[in-house]
mmCIF file as Biopython writes it, N, C-alpha, C and O atoms, coordinates in Angstrom:
data_model
#
loop_
_atom_site.group_PDB
_atom_site.id
_atom_site.type_symbol
_atom_site.label_atom_id
_atom_site.label_alt_id
_atom_site.label_comp_id
_atom_site.label_asym_id
_atom_site.label_entity_id
_atom_site.label_seq_id
_atom_site.pdbx_PDB_ins_code
_atom_site.Cartn_x
_atom_site.Cartn_y
_atom_site.Cartn_z
_atom_site.occupancy
_atom_site.B_iso_or_equiv
_atom_site.auth_seq_id
_atom_site.auth_asym_id
_atom_site.pdbx_PDB_model_num
ATOM 1   N N  . UNK A ? 1  ? -9.223  10.959  -12.184 1.0 0.0 1  A 1 
ATOM 2   C CA . UNK A ? 1  ? -9.462  9.814   -11.333 1.0 0.0 1  A 1 
ATOM 3   C C  . UNK A ? 1  ? -10.643 10.127  -10.421 1.0 0.0 1  A 1 
ATOM 4   O O  . UNK A ? 1  ? -10.807 11.262  -9.974  1.0 0.0 1  A 1 
ATOM 5   N N  . UNK A ? 2  ? -11.453 9.126   -10.150 1.0 0.0 2  A 1 
ATOM 6   C CA . UNK A ? 2  ? -12.627 9.305   -9.311  1.0 0.0 2  A 1 
ATOM 7   C C  . UNK A ? 2  ? -12.535 8.414   -8.075  1.0 0.0 2  A 1 
ATOM 8   O O  . UNK A ? 2  ? -12.068 7.277   -8.153  1.0 0.0 2  A 1 
ATOM 9   N N  . UNK A ? 3  ? -12.977 8.932   -6.953  1.0 0.0 3  A 1 
ATOM 10  C CA . UNK A ? 3  ? -13.068 8.154   -5.718  1.0 0.0 3  A 1 
ATOM 11  C C  . UNK A ? 3  ? -14.362 8.543   -5.035  1.0 0.0 3  A 1 
ATOM 12  O O  . UNK A ? 3  ? -14.580 9.720   -4.748  1.0 0.0 3  A 1 
ATOM 13  N N  . UNK A ? 4  ? -15.213 7.590   -4.773  1.0 0.0 4  A 1 
ATOM 14  C CA . UNK A ? 4  ? -16.507 7.845   -4.138  1.0 0.0 4  A 1 
ATOM 15  C C  . UNK A ? 4  ? -17.312 8.890   -4.894  1.0 0.0 4  A 1 
ATOM 16  O O  . UNK A ? 4  ? -18.054 9.661   -4.286  1.0 0.0 4  A 1 
ATOM 17  N N  . UNK A ? 5  ? -17.173 8.921   -6.208  1.0 0.0 5  A 1 
ATOM 18  C CA . UNK A ? 5  ? -17.955 9.849   -7.015  1.0 0.0 5  A 1 
ATOM 19  C C  . UNK A ? 5  ? -17.432 11.264  -7.015  1.0 0.0 5  A 1 
ATOM 20  O O  . UNK A ? 5  ? -18.085 12.146  -7.572  1.0 0.0 5  A 1 
ATOM 21  N N  . UNK A ? 6  ? -16.272 11.526  -6.411  1.0 0.0 6  A 1 
ATOM 22  C CA . UNK A ? 6  ? -15.715 12.885  -6.371  1.0 0.0 6  A 1 
ATOM 23  C C  . UNK A ? 6  ? -14.326 12.882  -6.992  1.0 0.0 6  A 1 
ATOM 24  O O  . UNK A ? 6  ? -13.621 11.873  -6.960  1.0 0.0 6  A 1 
ATOM 25  N N  . UNK A ? 7  ? -13.943 14.018  -7.556  1.0 0.0 7  A 1 
ATOM 26  C CA . UNK A ? 7  ? -12.592 14.149  -8.085  1.0 0.0 7  A 1 
ATOM 27  C C  . UNK A ? 7  ? -11.592 14.200  -6.948  1.0 0.0 7  A 1 
ATOM 28  O O  . UNK A ? 7  ? -11.848 14.822  -5.917  1.0 0.0 7  A 1 
ATOM 29  N N  . UNK A ? 8  ? -10.446 13.545  -7.133  1.0 0.0 8  A 1 
ATOM 30  C CA . UNK A ? 8  ? -9.372  13.634  -6.148  1.0 0.0 8  A 1 
ATOM 31  C C  . UNK A ? 8  ? -8.680  14.970  -6.376  1.0 0.0 8  A 1 
ATOM 32  O O  . UNK A ? 8  ? -8.186  15.225  -7.474  1.0 0.0 8  A 1 
ATOM 33  N N  . UNK A ? 9  ? -8.634  15.844  -5.341  1.0 0.0 9  A 1 
ATOM 34  C CA . UNK A ? 9  ? -8.092  17.189  -5.531  1.0 0.0 9  A 1 
ATOM 35  C C  . UNK A ? 9  ? -6.584  17.226  -5.767  1.0 0.0 9  A 1 
ATOM 36  O O  . UNK A ? 9  ? -6.092  18.164  -6.394  1.0 0.0 9  A 1 
ATOM 37  N N  . UNK A ? 10 ? -5.847  16.247  -5.289  1.0 0.0 10 A 1 
ATOM 38  C CA . UNK A ? 10 ? -4.398  16.194  -5.451  1.0 0.0 10 A 1 
ATOM 39  C C  . UNK A ? 10 ? -4.010  14.806  -5.940  1.0 0.0 10 A 1 
ATOM 40  O O  . UNK A ? 10 ? -4.655  13.822  -5.575  1.0 0.0 10 A 1 
ATOM 41  N N  . UNK A ? 11 ? -2.969  14.709  -6.759  1.0 0.0 11 A 1 
ATOM 42  C CA . UNK A ? 11 ? -2.525  13.376  -7.173  1.0 0.0 11 A 1 
ATOM 43  C C  . UNK A ? 11 ? -1.977  12.586  -5.995  1.0 0.0 11 A 1 
ATOM 44  O O  . UNK A ? 11 ? -1.463  13.162  -5.036  1.0 0.0 11 A 1 
ATOM 45  N N  . UNK A ? 12 ? -2.089  11.279  -6.072  1.0 0.0 12 A 1 
ATOM 46  C CA . UNK A ? 12 ? -1.532  10.385  -5.061  1.0 0.0 12 A 1 
ATOM 47  C C  . UNK A ? 12 ? -0.138  9.986   -5.529  1.0 0.0 12 A 1 
ATOM 48  O O  . UNK A ? 12 ? 0.034   9.533   -6.661  1.0 0.0 12 A 1 
ATOM 49  N N  . UNK A ? 13 ? 0.868   10.154  -4.651  1.0 0.0 13 A 1 
ATOM 50  C CA . UNK A ? 13 ? 2.256   9.887   -5.027  1.0 0.0 13 A 1 
ATOM 51  C C  . UNK A ? 13 ? 2.841   8.773   -4.158  1.0 0.0 13 A 1 
ATOM 52  O O  . UNK A ? 13 ? 2.750   8.811   -2.931  1.0 0.0 13 A 1 
ATOM 53  N N  . UNK A ? 14 ? 3.437   7.792   -4.814  1.0 0.0 14 A 1 
ATOM 54  C CA . UNK A ? 14 ? 4.213   6.747   -4.157  1.0 0.0 14 A 1 
ATOM 55  C C  . UNK A ? 14 ? 5.541   6.713   -4.900  1.0 0.0 14 A 1 
ATOM 56  O O  . UNK A ? 14 ? 5.593   6.293   -6.056  1.0 0.0 14 A 1 
ATOM 57  N N  . UNK A ? 15 ? 6.616   7.151   -4.247  1.0 0.0 15 A 1 
ATOM 58  C CA . UNK A ? 15 ? 7.904   7.264   -4.942  1.0 0.0 15 A 1 
ATOM 59  C C  . UNK A ? 15 ? 8.563   5.916   -5.170  1.0 0.0 15 A 1 
ATOM 60  O O  . UNK A ? 15 ? 9.120   5.688   -6.245  1.0 0.0 15 A 1 
ATOM 61  N N  . UNK A ? 16 ? 8.521   5.016   -4.199  1.0 0.0 16 A 1 
ATOM 62  C CA . UNK A ? 16 ? 9.154   3.708   -4.353  1.0 0.0 16 A 1 
ATOM 63  C C  . UNK A ? 16 ? 8.601   2.746   -3.313  1.0 0.0 16 A 1 
ATOM 64  O O  . UNK A ? 16 ? 8.209   3.145   -2.217  1.0 0.0 16 A 1 
ATOM 65  N N  . UNK A ? 17 ? 8.577   1.473   -3.682  1.0 0.0 17 A 1 
ATOM 66  C CA . UNK A ? 17 ? 8.197   0.417   -2.748  1.0 0.0 17 A 1 
ATOM 67  C C  . UNK A ? 17 ? 9.267   -0.672  -2.849  1.0 0.0 17 A 1 
ATOM 68  O O  . UNK A ? 17 ? 9.504   -1.215  -3.927  1.0 0.0 17 A 1 
ATOM 69  N N  . UNK A ? 18 ? 9.903   -0.983  -1.737  1.0 0.0 18 A 1 
ATOM 70  C CA . UNK A ? 18 ? 10.871  -2.072  -1.691  1.0 0.0 18 A 1 
ATOM 71  C C  . UNK A ? 18 ? 10.141  -3.342  -1.279  1.0 0.0 18 A 1 
ATOM 72  O O  . UNK A ? 18 ? 9.431   -3.369  -0.273  1.0 0.0 18 A 1 
ATOM 73  N N  . UNK A ? 19 ? 10.328  -4.399  -2.076  1.0 0.0 19 A 1 
ATOM 74  C CA . UNK A ? 19 ? 9.650   -5.658  -1.815  1.0 0.0 19 A 1 
ATOM 75  C C  . UNK A ? 19 ? 10.663  -6.756  -1.508  1.0 0.0 19 A 1 
ATOM 76  O O  . UNK A ? 19 ? 11.736  -6.811  -2.108  1.0 0.0 19 A 1 
ATOM 77  N N  . UNK A ? 20 ? 10.310  -7.623  -0.574  1.0 0.0 20 A 1 
ATOM 78  C CA . UNK A ? 20 ? 11.062  -8.843  -0.298  1.0 0.0 20 A 1 
ATOM 79  C C  . UNK A ? 20 ? 10.227  -9.995  -0.837  1.0 0.0 20 A 1 
ATOM 80  O O  . UNK A ? 20 ? 9.066   -10.159 -0.463  1.0 0.0 20 A 1 
ATOM 81  N N  . UNK A ? 21 ? 10.823  -10.790 -1.716  1.0 0.0 21 A 1 
ATOM 82  C CA . UNK A ? 21 ? 10.105  -11.883 -2.365  1.0 0.0 21 A 1 
ATOM 83  C C  . UNK A ? 21 ? 10.683  -13.220 -1.921  1.0 0.0 21 A 1 
ATOM 84  O O  . UNK A ? 21 ? 11.887  -13.451 -2.031  1.0 0.0 21 A 1 
ATOM 85  N N  . UNK A ? 22 ? 9.820   -14.098 -1.420  1.0 0.0 22 A 1 
ATOM 86  C CA . UNK A ? 22 ? 10.206  -15.459 -1.083  1.0 0.0 22 A 1 
ATOM 87  C C  . UNK A ? 22 ? 9.182   -16.387 -1.726  1.0 0.0 22 A 1 
ATOM 88  O O  . UNK A ? 22 ? 8.149   -15.914 -2.201  1.0 0.0 22 A 1 
ATOM 89  N N  . UNK A ? 23 ? 9.436   -17.687 -1.753  1.0 0.0 23 A 1 
ATOM 90  C CA . UNK A ? 23 ? 8.440   -18.591 -2.341  1.0 0.0 23 A 1 
ATOM 91  C C  . UNK A ? 23 ? 7.083   -18.558 -1.628  1.0 0.0 23 A 1 
ATOM 92  O O  . UNK A ? 23 ? 6.067   -18.908 -2.229  1.0 0.0 23 A 1 
ATOM 93  N N  . UNK A ? 24 ? 7.055   -18.146 -0.368  1.0 0.0 24 A 1 
ATOM 94  C CA . UNK A ? 24 ? 5.792   -18.152 0.369   1.0 0.0 24 A 1 
ATOM 95  C C  . UNK A ? 24 ? 5.218   -16.790 0.686   1.0 0.0 24 A 1 
ATOM 96  O O  . UNK A ? 24 ? 4.103   -16.698 1.200   1.0 0.0 24 A 1 
ATOM 97  N N  . UNK A ? 25 ? 5.969   -15.700 0.385   1.0 0.0 25 A 1 
ATOM 98  C CA . UNK A ? 25 ? 5.488   -14.383 0.819   1.0 0.0 25 A 1 
ATOM 99  C C  . UNK A ? 25 ? 6.076   -13.267 -0.048  1.0 0.0 25 A 1 
ATOM 100 O O  . UNK A ? 25 ? 7.221   -13.338 -0.496  1.0 0.0 25 A 1 
ATOM 101 N N  . UNK A ? 26 ? 5.262   -12.246 -0.266  1.0 0.0 26 A 1 
ATOM 102 C CA . UNK A ? 26 ? 5.706   -10.973 -0.822  1.0 0.0 26 A 1 
ATOM 103 C C  . UNK A ? 26 ? 5.462   -9.952  0.271   1.0 0.0 26 A 1 
ATOM 104 O O  . UNK A ? 26 ? 4.334   -9.811  0.745   1.0 0.0 26 A 1 
ATOM 105 N N  . UNK A ? 27 ? 6.514   -9.227  0.686   1.0 0.0 27 A 1 
ATOM 106 C CA . UNK A ? 27 ? 6.400   -8.289  1.811   1.0 0.0 27 A 1 
ATOM 107 C C  . UNK A ? 27 ? 7.061   -6.966  1.442   1.0 0.0 27 A 1 
ATOM 108 O O  . UNK A ? 27 ? 8.128   -6.942  0.830   1.0 0.0 27 A 1 
ATOM 109 N N  . UNK A ? 28 ? 6.420   -5.878  1.818   1.0 0.0 28 A 1 
ATOM 110 C CA . UNK A ? 28 ? 6.982   -4.553  1.564   1.0 0.0 28 A 1 
ATOM 111 C C  . UNK A ? 28 ? 7.617   -3.989  2.821   1.0 0.0 28 A 1 
ATOM 112 O O  . UNK A ? 28 ? 7.263   -4.374  3.935   1.0 0.0 28 A 1 
ATOM 113 N N  . UNK A ? 29 ? 8.560   -3.075  2.633   1.0 0.0 29 A 1 
ATOM 114 C CA . UNK A ? 29 ? 9.025   -2.232  3.717   1.0 0.0 29 A 1 
ATOM 115 C C  . UNK A ? 29 ? 7.968   -1.152  3.923   1.0 0.0 29 A 1 
ATOM 116 O O  . UNK A ? 29 ? 7.035   -1.040  3.126   1.0 0.0 29 A 1 
ATOM 117 N N  . UNK A ? 30 ? 8.103   -0.359  4.979   1.0 0.0 30 A 1 
ATOM 118 C CA . UNK A ? 30 ? 7.231   0.805   5.140   1.0 0.0 30 A 1 
ATOM 119 C C  . UNK A ? 30 ? 7.498   1.774   3.994   1.0 0.0 30 A 1 
ATOM 120 O O  . UNK A ? 30 ? 8.648   1.974   3.602   1.0 0.0 30 A 1 
ATOM 121 N N  . UNK A ? 31 ? 6.439   2.375   3.459   1.0 0.0 31 A 1 
ATOM 122 C CA . UNK A ? 31 ? 6.596   3.364   2.397   1.0 0.0 31 A 1 
ATOM 123 C C  . UNK A ? 31 ? 5.535   4.444   2.550   1.0 0.0 31 A 1 
ATOM 124 O O  . UNK A ? 31 ? 4.406   4.155   2.949   1.0 0.0 31 A 1 
ATOM 125 N N  . UNK A ? 32 ? 5.891   5.695   2.233   1.0 0.0 32 A 1 
ATOM 126 C CA . UNK A ? 32 ? 4.924   6.785   2.356   1.0 0.0 32 A 1 
ATOM 127 C C  . UNK A ? 32 ? 4.047   6.924   1.106   1.0 0.0 32 A 1 
ATOM 128 O O  . UNK A ? 32 ? 4.502   6.740   -0.023  1.0 0.0 32 A 1 
ATOM 129 N N  . UNK A ? 33 ? 2.788   7.251   1.347   1.0 0.0 33 A 1 
ATOM 130 C CA . UNK A ? 33 ? 1.839   7.617   0.295   1.0 0.0 33 A 1 
ATOM 131 C C  . UNK A ? 33 ? 1.453   9.059   0.577   1.0 0.0 33 A 1 
ATOM 132 O O  . UNK A ? 33 ? 0.990   9.370   1.674   1.0 0.0 33 A 1 
ATOM 133 N N  . UNK A ? 34 ? 1.637   9.950   -0.404  1.0 0.0 34 A 1 
ATOM 134 C CA . UNK A ? 34 ? 1.424   11.383  -0.191  1.0 0.0 34 A 1 
ATOM 135 C C  . UNK A ? 34 ? 0.373   11.892  -1.173  1.0 0.0 34 A 1 
ATOM 136 O O  . UNK A ? 34 ? 0.418   11.576  -2.362  1.0 0.0 34 A 1 
ATOM 137 N N  . UNK A ? 35 ? -0.581  12.687  -0.665  1.0 0.0 35 A 1 
ATOM 138 C CA . UNK A ? 35 ? -1.560  13.372  -1.498  1.0 0.0 35 A 1 
ATOM 139 C C  . UNK A ? 35 ? -1.821  14.727  -0.870  1.0 0.0 35 A 1 
ATOM 140 O O  . UNK A ? 35 ? -2.350  14.815  0.238   1.0 0.0 35 A 1 
ATOM 141 N N  . UNK A ? 36 ? -1.449  15.788  -1.582  1.0 0.0 36 A 1 
ATOM 142 C CA . UNK A ? 36 ? -1.584  17.139  -1.024  1.0 0.0 36 A 1 
ATOM 143 C C  . UNK A ? 36 ? -0.749  17.251  0.232   1.0 0.0 36 A 1 
ATOM 144 O O  . UNK A ? 36 ? 0.446   16.956  0.202   1.0 0.0 36 A 1 
ATOM 145 N N  . UNK A ? 37 ? -1.349  17.673  1.341   1.0 0.0 37 A 1 
ATOM 146 C CA . UNK A ? 37 ? -0.647  17.799  2.605   1.0 0.0 37 A 1 
ATOM 147 C C  . UNK A ? 37 ? -0.801  16.587  3.507   1.0 0.0 37 A 1 
ATOM 148 O O  . UNK A ? 37 ? -0.439  16.640  4.682   1.0 0.0 37 A 1 
ATOM 149 N N  . UNK A ? 38 ? -1.332  15.494  2.971   1.0 0.0 38 A 1 
ATOM 150 C CA . UNK A ? 38 ? -1.572  14.299  3.776   1.0 0.0 38 A 1 
ATOM 151 C C  . UNK A ? 38 ? -0.563  13.216  3.420   1.0 0.0 38 A 1 
ATOM 152 O O  . UNK A ? 38 ? -0.319  12.932  2.247   1.0 0.0 38 A 1 
ATOM 153 N N  . UNK A ? 39 ? 0.026   12.610  4.469   1.0 0.0 39 A 1 
ATOM 154 C CA . UNK A ? 39 ? 0.949   11.491  4.279   1.0 0.0 39 A 1 
ATOM 155 C C  . UNK A ? 39 ? 0.472   10.309  5.102   1.0 0.0 39 A 1 
ATOM 156 O O  . UNK A ? 39 ? 0.096   10.455  6.265   1.0 0.0 39 A 1 
ATOM 157 N N  . UNK A ? 40 ? 0.493   9.140   4.486   1.0 0.0 40 A 1 
ATOM 158 C CA . UNK A ? 40 ? 0.132   7.892   5.153   1.0 0.0 40 A 1 
ATOM 159 C C  . UNK A ? 40 ? 1.307   6.937   4.977   1.0 0.0 40 A 1 
ATOM 160 O O  . UNK A ? 40 ? 1.805   6.771   3.863   1.0 0.0 40 A 1 
ATOM 161 N N  . UNK A ? 41 ? 1.755   6.308   6.060   1.0 0.0 41 A 1 
ATOM 162 C CA . UNK A ? 41 ? 2.756   5.259   5.957   1.0 0.0 41 A 1 
ATOM 163 C C  . UNK A ? 41 ? 2.040   3.937   5.761   1.0 0.0 41 A 1 
ATOM 164 O O  . UNK A ? 41 ? 1.058   3.647   6.444   1.0 0.0 41 A 1 
ATOM 165 N N  . UNK A ? 42 ? 2.532   3.138   4.828   1.0 0.0 42 A 1 
ATOM 166 C CA . UNK A ? 42 ? 1.879   1.876   4.501   1.0 0.0 42 A 1 
ATOM 167 C C  . UNK A ? 42 ? 2.889   0.732   4.516   1.0 0.0 42 A 1 
ATOM 168 O O  . UNK A ? 42 ? 4.088   0.935   4.324   1.0 0.0 42 A 1 
ATOM 169 N N  . UNK A ? 43 ? 2.380   -0.465  4.748   1.0 0.0 43 A 1 
ATOM 170 C CA . UNK A ? 43 ? 3.171   -1.684  4.679   1.0 0.0 43 A 1 
ATOM 171 C C  . UNK A ? 43 ? 2.191   -2.819  4.386   1.0 0.0 43 A 1 
ATOM 172 O O  . UNK A ? 43 ? 1.068   -2.813  4.889   1.0 0.0 43 A 1 
ATOM 173 N N  . UNK A ? 44 ? 2.613   -3.795  3.573   1.0 0.0 44 A 1 
ATOM 174 C CA . UNK A ? 44 ? 1.723   -4.912  3.287   1.0 0.0 44 A 1 
ATOM 175 C C  . UNK A ? 44 ? 2.517   -6.197  3.099   1.0 0.0 44 A 1 
ATOM 176 O O  . UNK A ? 44 ? 3.723   -6.186  2.850   1.0 0.0 44 A 1 
ATOM 177 N N  . UNK A ? 45 ? 1.796   -7.299  3.227   1.0 0.0 45 A 1 
ATOM 178 C CA . UNK A ? 45 ? 2.368   -8.606  2.903   1.0 0.0 45 A 1 
ATOM 179 C C  . UNK A ? 45 ? 1.279   -9.451  2.255   1.0 0.0 45 A 1 
ATOM 180 O O  . UNK A ? 45 ? 0.090   -9.289  2.531   1.0 0.0 45 A 1 
ATOM 181 N N  . UNK A ? 46 ? 1.711   -10.345 1.399   1.0 0.0 46 A 1 
ATOM 182 C CA . UNK A ? 46 ? 0.823   -11.285 0.718   1.0 0.0 46 A 1 
ATOM 183 C C  . UNK A ? 46 ? 1.426   -12.663 0.904   1.0 0.0 46 A 1 
ATOM 184 O O  . UNK A ? 46 ? 2.529   -12.942 0.434   1.0 0.0 46 A 1 
ATOM 185 N N  . UNK A ? 47 ? 0.687   -13.529 1.599   1.0 0.0 47 A 1 
ATOM 186 C CA . UNK A ? 47 ? 1.158   -14.890 1.870   1.0 0.0 47 A 1 
ATOM 187 C C  . UNK A ? 47 ? 0.245   -15.902 1.198   1.0 0.0 47 A 1 
ATOM 188 O O  . UNK A ? 47 ? -0.918  -15.626 0.904   1.0 0.0 47 A 1 
ATOM 189 N N  . UNK A ? 48 ? 0.798   -17.065 0.967   1.0 0.0 48 A 1 
ATOM 190 C CA . UNK A ? 48 ? 0.036   -18.158 0.331   1.0 0.0 48 A 1 
ATOM 191 C C  . UNK A ? 48 ? -0.594  -17.704 -0.987  1.0 0.0 48 A 1 
ATOM 192 O O  . UNK A ? 48 ? -1.729  -18.066 -1.296  1.0 0.0 48 A 1 
ATOM 193 N N  . UNK A ? 49 ? 0.148   -16.912 -1.757  1.0 0.0 49 A 1 
ATOM 194 C CA . UNK A ? 49 ? -0.425  -16.303 -2.959  1.0 0.0 49 A 1 
ATOM 195 C C  . UNK A ? 49 ? -0.715  -17.304 -4.066  1.0 0.0 49 A 1 
ATOM 196 O O  . UNK A ? 49 ? -1.427  -16.967 -5.012  1.0 0.0 49 A 1 
ATOM 197 N N  . UNK A ? 50 ? -0.195  -18.512 -3.987  1.0 0.0 50 A 1 
ATOM 198 C CA . UNK A ? 50 ? -0.518  -19.522 -4.993  1.0 0.0 50 A 1 
ATOM 199 C C  . UNK A ? 50 ? -1.681  -20.423 -4.565  1.0 0.0 50 A 1 
ATOM 200 O O  . UNK A ? 50 ? -2.104  -21.292 -5.328  1.0 0.0 50 A 1 
ATOM 201 N N  . UNK A ? 51 ? -2.195  -20.220 -3.357  1.0 0.0 51 A 1 
ATOM 202 C CA . UNK A ? 51 ? -3.301  -21.059 -2.875  1.0 0.0 51 A 1 
ATOM 203 C C  . UNK A ? 51 ? -4.649  -20.451 -3.253  1.0 0.0 51 A 1 
ATOM 204 O O  . UNK A ? 51 ? -4.714  -19.345 -3.789  1.0 0.0 51 A 1 
ATOM 205 N N  . UNK A ? 52 ? -5.706  -21.174 -2.972  1.0 0.0 52 A 1 
ATOM 206 C CA . UNK A ? 52 ? -7.062  -20.670 -3.228  1.0 0.0 52 A 1 
ATOM 207 C C  . UNK A ? 52 ? -7.489  -19.645 -2.188  1.0 0.0 52 A 1 
ATOM 208 O O  . UNK A ? 52 ? -8.468  -18.928 -2.396  1.0 0.0 52 A 1 
ATOM 209 N N  . UNK A ? 53 ? -6.772  -19.564 -1.071  1.0 0.0 53 A 1 
ATOM 210 C CA . UNK A ? 53 ? -7.105  -18.607 -0.012  1.0 0.0 53 A 1 
ATOM 211 C C  . UNK A ? 53 ? -5.854  -17.808 0.385   1.0 0.0 53 A 1 
ATOM 212 O O  . UNK A ? 53 ? -5.316  -18.008 1.475   1.0 0.0 53 A 1 
ATOM 213 N N  . UNK A ? 54 ? -5.387  -16.901 -0.492  1.0 0.0 54 A 1 
ATOM 214 C CA . UNK A ? 54 ? -4.228  -16.086 -0.136  1.0 0.0 54 A 1 
ATOM 215 C C  . UNK A ? 54 ? -4.583  -15.134 1.009   1.0 0.0 54 A 1 
ATOM 216 O O  . UNK A ? 54 ? -5.751  -14.799 1.212   1.0 0.0 54 A 1 
ATOM 217 N N  . UNK A ? 55 ? -3.573  -14.708 1.744   1.0 0.0 55 A 1 
ATOM 218 C CA . UNK A ? 55 ? -3.770  -13.813 2.881   1.0 0.0 55 A 1 
ATOM 219 C C  . UNK A ? 55 ? -3.049  -12.493 2.619   1.0 0.0 55 A 1 
ATOM 220 O O  . UNK A ? 55 ? -1.841  -12.466 2.385   1.0 0.0 55 A 1 
ATOM 221 N N  . UNK A ? 56 ? -3.811  -11.400 2.661   1.0 0.0 56 A 1 
ATOM 222 C CA . UNK A ? 56 ? -3.246  -10.061 2.518   1.0 0.0 56 A 1 
ATOM 223 C C  . UNK A ? 56 ? -3.316  -9.375  3.868   1.0 0.0 56 A 1 
ATOM 224 O O  . UNK A ? 56 ? -4.372  -9.335  4.500   1.0 0.0 56 A 1 
ATOM 225 N N  . UNK A ? 57 ? -2.197  -8.838  4.306   1.0 0.0 57 A 1 
ATOM 226 C CA . UNK A ? 57 ? -2.128  -8.086  5.561   1.0 0.0 57 A 1 
ATOM 227 C C  . UNK A ? 57 ? -1.587  -6.706  5.217   1.0 0.0 57 A 1 
ATOM 228 O O  . UNK A ? 57 ? -0.484  -6.588  4.684   1.0 0.0 57 A 1 
ATOM 229 N N  . UNK A ? 58 ? -2.349  -5.669  5.516   1.0 0.0 58 A 1 
ATOM 230 C CA . UNK A ? 58 ? -1.939  -4.299  5.199   1.0 0.0 58 A 1 
ATOM 231 C C  . UNK A ? 58 ? -2.121  -3.398  6.407   1.0 0.0 58 A 1 
ATOM 232 O O  . UNK A ? 58 ? -3.080  -3.541  7.165   1.0 0.0 58 A 1 
ATOM 233 N N  . UNK A ? 59 ? -1.189  -2.468  6.578   1.0 0.0 59 A 1 
ATOM 234 C CA . UNK A ? 59 ? -1.255  -1.491  7.654   1.0 0.0 59 A 1 
ATOM 235 C C  . UNK A ? 59 ? -1.102  -0.099  7.058   1.0 0.0 59 A 1 
ATOM 236 O O  . UNK A ? 59 ? -0.181  0.149   6.279   1.0 0.0 59 A 1 
ATOM 237 N N  . UNK A ? 60 ? -1.999  0.806   7.422   1.0 0.0 60 A 1 
ATOM 238 C CA . UNK A ? 60 ? -1.924  2.210   7.020   1.0 0.0 60 A 1 
ATOM 239 C C  . UNK A ? 60 ? -1.946  3.067   8.273   1.0 0.0 60 A 1 
ATOM 240 O O  . UNK A ? 60 ? -2.808  2.888   9.134   1.0 0.0 60 A 1 
ATOM 241 N N  . UNK A ? 61 ? -1.003  4.000   8.383   1.0 0.0 61 A 1 
ATOM 242 C CA . UNK A ? 61 ? -0.943  4.903   9.531   1.0 0.0 61 A 1 
ATOM 243 C C  . UNK A ? 61 ? -0.826  6.339   9.026   1.0 0.0 61 A 1 
ATOM 244 O O  . UNK A ? 61 ? 0.142   6.701   8.358   1.0 0.0 61 A 1 
ATOM 245 N N  . UNK A ? 62 ? -1.832  7.148   9.359   1.0 0.0 62 A 1 
ATOM 246 C CA . UNK A ? 62 ? -1.809  8.557   8.958   1.0 0.0 62 A 1 
ATOM 247 C C  . UNK A ? 62 ? -0.845  9.325   9.869   1.0 0.0 62 A 1 
ATOM 248 O O  . UNK A ? 62 ? -0.810  9.110   11.080  1.0 0.0 62 A 1 
ATOM 249 N N  . UNK A ? 63 ? -0.075  10.215  9.265   1.0 0.0 63 A 1 
ATOM 250 C CA . UNK A ? 63 ? 0.836   11.061  10.030  1.0 0.0 63 A 1 
ATOM 251 C C  . UNK A ? 63 ? 0.138   12.368  10.340  1.0 0.0 63 A 1 
ATOM 252 O O  . UNK A ? 63 ? -0.469  12.990  9.468   1.0 0.0 63 A 1 
ATOM 253 N N  . UNK A ? 64 ? 0.231   12.771  11.581  1.0 0.0 64 A 1 
ATOM 254 C CA . UNK A ? 64 ? -0.438  14.006  12.009  1.0 0.0 64 A 1 
ATOM 255 C C  . UNK A ? 64 ? 0.607   15.070  12.256  1.0 0.0 64 A 1 
ATOM 256 O O  . UNK A ? 64 ? 0.267   16.194  12.626  1.0 0.0 64 A 1 
#
């Protein structure tokens, strides 16, 4: 896998993502993304996904 023209030194791991599905929104719970010794907590939502202007809201927080 390539990112910015460089090899990723460690695989990226996402063990599970829990999703809540409604007619107007797809929303995730917080979930960890791990690569090597780095962990990022992520959460996202997708609203108005059937419209011409869907809205994606994502939050990433690095753990120190």
